[in-house]
C-alpha positions in Angstrom: -1.3 17.8 -11.7 -2.6 14.7 -13.9 0.1 12.5 -15.3 -0.6 10.2 -18.5 1.2 7.0 -17.6 3.5 6.8 -19.9 4.9 10.2 -18.6 4.7 9.1 -15.3 6.9 6.4 -15.5 9.2 8.4 -17.4 9.7 11.3 -15.1 8.8 9.2 -11.7 11.3 11.4 -9.7 10.1 14.3 -10.6 6.3 12.8 -10.1 7.5 12.3 -6.6 8.9 15.9 -6.4 5.8 17.8 -7.2 3.5 15.0 -5.0 5.9 16.5 -1.8 5.7 20.1 -2.9 2.5 20.4 -4.8 0.3 18.1 -3.5 -1.3 14.5 -4.8 -0.5 13.9 -8.7 -2.8 11.9 -10.8 -2.0 9.0 -12.5 -4.3 8.5 -15.6 -4.3 5.3 -17.9 -6.2 5.9 -20.9 -7.5 9.0 -20.3 -9.0 7.5 -16.7 -7.8 8.4 -13.6 -5.8 5.4 -12.6 -3.1 5.7 -9.7 -2.2 9.0 -7.2 0.8 9.6 -5.9 0.7 11.0 -2.2 3.7 12.3 -0.2 4.7 10.6 2.9 3.6 13.5 5.0 -0.2 13.4 3.4 -0.3 9.8 3.5 0.4 10.0 7.0 -2.3 12.7 7.7 -4.9 10.2 5.5 -3.7 7.1 7.7 -3.5 8.8 11.4 -5.7 7.8 14.2 -6.9 4.9 11.9 -6.8 1.8 13.5 -4.3 -1.2 11.7 -5.9 -4.5 10.3 -4.3 -6.0 13.9 -5.9 -3.4 16.1 -9.3 -4.4 14.3 -8.8 -7.9 14.8 -7.3 -7.6 18.8 -10.6 -5.1 19.2 -13.0 -8.0 18.0 -15.6 -9.5 20.6 -14.3 -11.5 23.6 -15.0 -14.9 23.7 -16.7 -16.9 25.6 -14.9 -20.1 27.6 -17.6 -22.3 25.5 -15.7 -20.6 22.1 -12.4 -21.1 23.8 -12.4 -24.5 24.1 -14.3 -25.7 21.0 -11.5 -23.9 18.9 -8.4 -25.4 21.0 -10.7 -28.8 20.3 -10.8 -28.6 16.4 -7.2 -27.2 16.8 -5.7 -30.8 18.5 -7.7 -32.4 15.6 -6.6 -33.4 12.0 -8.2 -31.2 9.3 -8.7 -34.2 7.3 -8.7 -38.5 7.6 -5.1 -39.0 7.3 -5.7 -43.1 7.7 -4.1 -45.0 4.4 
């Protein structure tokens, strides 16, 4: 079902209930699709099997010793000149 934004705001609990029982509810703004309200179950299906941001970052290439040492050296150096 499609809802104009003002109607969706005024009847939000109904929009959510319909998302749970009938499927995704489309919200329009000035006649253009702006958002979709999904049930938690539908959202979980969409997210299933997809890695999180943390998983993506941890799955990056391994650092060799030279890169790890360069990062450790940089962490010990001030980021700017603080001499007065």
